[in-house]
C-alpha positions in Angstrom: 124.1 148.1 213.1 122.5 151.2 214.6 122.9 151.9 218.3 120.8 149.6 220.5 119.8 147.4 217.6 119.4 143.6 218.0 120.7 143.1 214.5 119.9 143.6 210.8 117.1 141.7 209.2 116.4 141.8 205.4 112.7 141.1 204.5 112.0 139.9 200.9 108.3 139.3 199.8 106.5 140.3 196.6 103.4 141.1 198.7 103.7 144.8 199.9 101.4 144.5 202.8 103.0 141.3 204.2 106.4 142.9 203.7 105.7 146.1 205.4 103.9 144.3 208.4 106.9 142.1 209.0 109.3 145.1 208.8 107.1 146.9 211.5 106.8 143.9 213.7 110.7 143.3 213.7 111.5 146.9 214.0 109.2 147.0 217.1 111.2 144.0 218.5 114.4 146.1 218.2 115.9 144.8 214.9 117.1 147.2 212.1 115.2 146.2 208.9 115.4 146.6 205.1 112.9 145.4 202.6 113.0 144.1 199.0 110.1 143.2 196.7 111.9 140.4 194.7 114.9 138.4 194.8 117.0 140.4 192.3 116.4 143.6 194.4 117.3 141.7 197.5 120.6 140.8 196.1 121.3 144.4 195.4 120.4 145.4 199.0 122.6 142.7 200.6 126.0 144.3 199.6 125.2 147.6 201.4 122.9 146.4 204.2 124.9 143.4 205.1 122.0 141.6 206.8 122.6 139.1 209.5 119.3 137.3 208.8 117.3 137.2 205.6 113.7 136.4 205.8 112.4 135.6 202.4 109.2 134.3 200.7 109.7 131.0 198.9 107.4 131.6 195.9 108.3 134.9 194.0 107.8 135.7 190.3 111.2 137.1 189.5 113.7 135.1 191.7 112.2 132.5 194.1 113.5 132.1 197.6 115.6 128.9 196.9 117.6 130.8 194.2 118.0 133.8 196.5 119.5 131.7 199.2 122.0 130.1 196.9 123.1 133.4 195.4 122.8 135.4 198.6 125.2 133.1 200.4 128.1 134.4 198.0 127.3 138.0 199.2 126.6 137.6 202.9 128.2 134.2 203.6 127.6 134.3 207.4 123.9 135.4 207.2 121.1 132.9 208.2 118.3 132.6 205.8 114.6 131.8 206.9 112.2 130.9 204.2 108.4 131.5 204.2 106.0 129.6 202.3 102.3 129.0 201.9 102.9 125.5 200.7 103.9 123.7 203.8 104.6 120.3 202.2 107.7 118.2 203.1 109.0 118.7 199.7 109.2 122.5 199.9 110.7 122.3 203.4 113.4 119.8 202.1 114.1 122.1 199.2 114.4 125.2 201.3 116.8 123.5 203.8 118.9 122.0 201.0 119.3 125.4 199.4 121.1 126.5 202.6 118.1 127.9 204.6 118.4 127.9 208.4 114.7 127.1 208.8 111.3 127.5 207.2 107.9 129.0 208.4 104.5 128.3 206.8 102.0 131.0 206.2 99.9 132.2 207.8 102.9 133.1 210.1 102.7 132.4 213.8 104.3 135.7 215.0 105.7 134.3 218.3 107.3 131.4 216.4 108.7 134.0 213.8 110.4 136.2 216.5 111.7 133.1 218.2 113.3 131.8 215.0 114.7 135.2 214.1 116.4 135.5 217.4 118.0 132.0 217.1 119.0 132.7 213.5 120.7 136.0 214.6 122.7 134.1 217.2 123.8 131.5 214.8 124.8 134.2 212.2 126.9 136.1 214.7 128.5 132.8 215.9 129.4 132.1 212.3 130.9 135.5 211.7 132.9 135.3 215.0 134.2 131.8 214.1 135.3 133.1 210.7 137.1 136.1 212.5 138.8 133.7 214.9 139.9 131.5 211.9 141.2 134.6 210.1 143.1 135.6 213.1 144.5 132.0 213.5 145.5 132.2 209.8 147.4 135.3 210.3 149.0 134.1 213.5 150.1 130.8 211.9 151.1 132.4 208.6 154.6 131.3 207.7 155.6 135.0 207.4 154.9 135.3 211.1 157.7 132.8 212.1 160.3 133.9 209.7 162.7 136.7 210.9 165.2 138.7 208.9 168.1 136.6 210.1 169.4 134.1 207.4 168.9 131.2 209.9 165.2 132.1 210.1 164.9 132.5 206.4 166.2 129.0 205.9 163.9 127.6 208.6 160.8 129.3 207.0 161.5 127.6 203.6 162.0 124.2 205.3 158.8 124.5 207.2 156.9 125.5 203.9 158.4 122.3 202.3 157.7 119.9 205.0 154.2 121.2 205.7 152.9 119.9 202.3 154.1 116.3 203.1 153.0 113.8 205.7 156.7 113.2 206.9 157.4 112.8 210.5 159.2 116.0 211.7 161.5 116.6 214.8 161.7 120.2 216.0 164.8 120.9 218.2 165.4 124.1 220.0 165.9 125.7 223.4 162.8 126.4 225.7 161.1 129.6 224.6 162.1 129.5 220.9 158.7 128.9 219.5 158.8 125.2 218.8 155.0 124.7 219.4 154.3 127.7 217.0 156.5 126.0 214.2 154.6 122.7 214.8 151.2 124.5 214.5 152.4 126.3 211.4 153.3 123.0 209.9 149.8 121.5 210.5 148.0 124.7 209.5 149.7 125.0 206.2 149.4 121.3 205.4 146.7 119.2 203.5 145.6 118.2 207.0 144.6 121.8 208.0 141.0 120.8 208.4 141.8 118.0 210.8 142.6 118.4 214.5 145.8 119.6 215.9 146.4 117.9 219.1 149.3 118.7 221.7 150.7 116.6 224.4 153.5 117.5 226.9 155.2 114.2 227.4 157.0 115.7 230.5 153.8 116.6 232.4 152.4 113.1 233.2 153.6 110.1 235.1 154.4 106.9 233.0 151.0 105.3 233.7 149.0 108.3 232.9 151.1 109.1 229.9 150.4 105.6 228.2 146.6 106.1 228.9 146.8 109.8 227.5 148.5 108.6 224.4 146.8 105.4 223.5 143.4 105.6 225.4 142.0 102.9 227.7 139.2 100.4 228.0 136.6 100.4 230.7 138.0 98.6 233.7 141.6 98.8 232.5 142.6 100.2 236.0 141.0 101.7 239.1 138.9 104.7 238.1 138.6 103.7 234.4 134.8 103.7 234.4 134.5 104.1 230.7 136.4 103.7 227.5 138.5 106.7 226.7 140.1 107.9 223.5 143.8 108.8 223.7 145.5 111.6 221.8 146.3 109.3 218.8 142.5 108.8 218.3 141.7 112.5 218.9 144.3 113.5 216.4 142.9 111.1 213.6 143.0 112.9 210.3 145.3 115.6 211.7 148.5 116.2 213.5 149.8 115.1 216.9 152.5 117.3 218.6 154.6 115.2 221.2 156.3 118.0 223.0 159.3 117.2 225.2 159.4 113.7 223.4 162.8 113.0 225.1 160.8 112.4 228.3 158.9 109.4 227.1 159.9 106.3 229.3 161.7 103.6 227.6 158.7 101.1 227.9 156.4 103.5 226.2 159.0 104.2 223.5 158.4 100.7 222.2 154.7 101.3 221.8 155.4 104.7 220.0 157.8 102.9 217.7 155.3 100.3 216.8 152.8 103.0 215.9 155.3 104.9 213.7 156.1 101.7 212.0 152.6 100.1 211.6 150.2 103.1 212.2 148.2 100.9 214.8 148.0 100.4 218.5 145.9 99.0 221.3 144.2 100.9 224.0 145.4 100.3 227.6 143.5 97.1 228.8 142.3 96.2 225.5 143.1 93.8 222.6 141.3 95.6 219.8 143.9 97.0 217.2 143.1 100.6 216.4 144.2 102.1 213.1 144.3 105.9 212.8 145.9 108.4 210.1 148.0 110.8 212.2 151.0 112.9 211.4 153.5 113.0 214.2 155.6 116.2 214.9 157.9 115.7 217.9 159.7 118.6 219.7 162.5 118.6 222.3 165.1 120.8 223.8 167.4 117.9 224.5 170.1 116.4 222.6 168.5 113.1 221.4 171.8 111.9 219.9 173.4 112.2 223.3 170.4 110.4 224.9 170.8 107.6 222.6 174.5 107.1 223.3 173.6 107.1 227.0 170.9 104.4 226.5 168.1 106.5 227.5 166.4 106.9 224.2 165.9 104.2 221.6 168.0 104.5 218.5 165.4 103.0 216.2 162.7 105.4 217.6 165.1 108.4 217.1 165.6 107.6 213.4 161.8 107.2 213.1 161.1 110.6 214.5 164.1 112.3 212.8 163.0 112.0 209.3 163.2 115.7 208.9 164.8 117.9 211.7 164.1 121.5 212.1 166.5 123.5 214.3 165.0 126.6 215.8 167.9 129.0 216.6 168.1 130.8 220.0 167.4 134.4 220.1 171.0 135.3 221.0 172.1 133.7 217.8 169.9 136.0 215.8 170.4 139.4 217.4 169.2 141.1 214.2 165.6 139.9 214.9 165.5 141.3 218.4 164.3 144.8 217.5 161.9 143.4 214.9 160.3 141.1 217.4 160.3 143.7 220.1 158.4 146.1 217.8 156.0 143.3 216.9 155.2 142.4 220.6 154.9 146.2 221.5 152.2 146.5 218.8 150.5 143.3 219.8 150.2 144.1 223.6 149.4 147.7 223.0 146.5 146.6 220.9 145.4 144.0 223.3 145.6 146.4 226.3 143.9 149.3 224.5 147.0 151.4 224.7 148.7 153.7 222.2 151.7 152.6 220.1 155.1 153.5 221.6 158.6 153.7 220.3 161.8 152.2 221.7 164.5 154.6 222.9 168.0 154.0 221.7 169.1 153.0 225.3 166.3 150.5 225.4 167.4 149.0 222.1 171.0 148.8 223.3 169.8 147.0 226.4 167.7 144.6 224.4 170.7 143.9 222.1 173.2 143.3 224.9 171.2 140.9 226.9 171.7 137.2 226.0 167.9 136.2 226.4 168.2 132.7 228.0 164.5 132.5 227.9 164.5 133.3 224.2 161.4 134.8 222.3 159.0 134.0 225.2 161.1 136.1 227.6 161.4 138.8 225.2 157.6 138.9 224.7 157.1 138.9 228.5 159.6 141.9 228.8 157.8 143.9 226.1 154.3 143.3 227.5 155.6 144.6 230.9 157.1 147.6 229.2 154.0 148.5 227.3 151.9 148.5 230.4 154.3 150.4 232.6 155.4 153.1 230.1 153.4 156.2 230.5 155.0 158.4 227.8 155.3 158.0 224.1 158.5 155.8 224.3 159.8 152.7 226.2 163.0 153.3 228.1 165.4 151.1 229.9 163.6 151.7 233.1 160.5 150.2 231.7 162.2 146.9 230.9 162.7 144.2 233.5 166.2 144.0 235.2 168.2 142.5 232.2 171.2 141.0 234.0 173.8 140.8 231.3 177.4 139.6 231.1 180.2 141.8 230.4 180.5 143.3 226.9 183.3 140.7 226.0 181.1 137.9 227.2 178.1 139.1 225.4 180.2 139.2 222.2 181.4 135.7 222.6 177.9 134.4 223.1 176.9 135.9 219.8 179.7 134.6 217.7 178.3 131.1 216.6 176.0 131.6 213.6 175.9 135.4 213.4 176.9 137.7 210.4 179.8 140.2 210.4 177.2 142.9 210.2 175.6 141.8 213.3 179.0 141.6 215.1 179.7 145.2 213.9 176.4 146.5 215.2 176.9 144.8 218.5 180.5 146.1 218.9 179.4 149.7 218.1 176.3 149.7 220.3 178.3 148.2 223.2 181.2 150.7 222.8 178.7 153.5 222.7 177.2 152.1 226.0 180.6 152.2 227.7 181.5 155.5 226.2 178.2 157.1 227.6 176.9 157.7 224.0 180.1 159.6 222.7 180.6 158.5 219.0 184.2 159.9 219.3 185.1 157.8 222.3 183.3 154.7 220.8 185.2 155.2 217.6 188.6 155.3 219.4 187.8 152.2 221.4 187.0 150.3 218.0 189.9 151.8 216.1 187.4 153.2 213.4 186.4 156.7 212.3 183.8 158.7 214.2 182.1 159.2 210.8 181.7 155.5 210.3 180.0 155.2 213.8 177.7 158.1 212.9 176.9 156.6 209.5 176.0 153.2 211.0 173.8 154.8 213.6 171.9 156.7 210.9 171.6 153.5 208.9 170.1 151.8 211.9 167.8 154.8 212.6 169.4 155.7 215.8 171.4 158.7 217.1 174.0 159.1 219.9 173.1 161.1 223.0 176.6 161.8 224.4 178.1 164.0 221.8 178.6 167.7 222.5 176.2 170.0 220.7 
């Protein structure tokens, strides 16, 4: 689109005078225009011109307007088509609309009506293109590739998510706060046959029991003070799609009975009503609590637990997959640099060591916040320790102990070498002596990781 243009309009008419007059009118209105004398030529112009609105005559000798609309949609899927006809019967109008036209105009044209219709069609075309871009961005964000790290535990999780997404099985996602349970749930929905249906979320810990029941199941008019009309609950809103029950462990015992009934029979009644409502909803539950322990304590129904726990997905904490920290840090740096209009930056060796030594109690969410802060504060080409928030870490020994469950020997070796270098002020010789290995091995590993030591003499 040229600077200052209101948009691109392609005008297709076999009458040269009419074609040029329309082009002059719309150019004067601020649009960028192109013209074609028949449907076939118009199809050739579409690929390069990429019109947002196509204004075409209905009756043309080579390729008529209806056929042009049908074929043109494959070339410019988000364009709006307006059809002009001298035969203003209901049949021709219906034929034009059925072919995919946005609207039709009868000749002789009312120029005020024409410009108004072009303006509305342009708005609709842009909304369609923006929606497609948002959907593509969502597809990229919820791609299974975006939730799978390099660590073996995340590779296994990714494969499980891909498997369960194709089914309608109830899934229980377990993981600490900030590990990305909601992202996993959204990915399950987005990669399932229910993708076109709604994805509805409810945090069960955020509402009182009376409000939670109404939020889940809806209510009838007059069910309680303030219920002035019937209201759909989350189950009805999610019909044909997926309902995420986040913090499912916080559902009170009385409501657990109603939830169990729904999982067994796929039906429920609204609060204050007797009508049985049937919906087709897939349930994905998430929790950071040990439901097995809550069952033993009598705080969570055992039968409900087994209904929810058909397939359990465990999302590992960030400290148990240290090898993904630099990968995620780089991803978040690029993301927030792009969103803030800043240049891409590199992580210094000291910053990498600080990130790897910190236990990340807030998991991936905390790491993203730290990298967003660093991207905004760093003024040079790289992010250093000073740009990171105060990462209060345990001693080196405690940090290693935190890492032991579920990590590989390669990760332990990397952590030990980097922490020894930190203590040794960057000297590979001193670090090697601490670890009882050769200096050459330390240097080889650093080169393998794309790092270098700053404390060695020149």
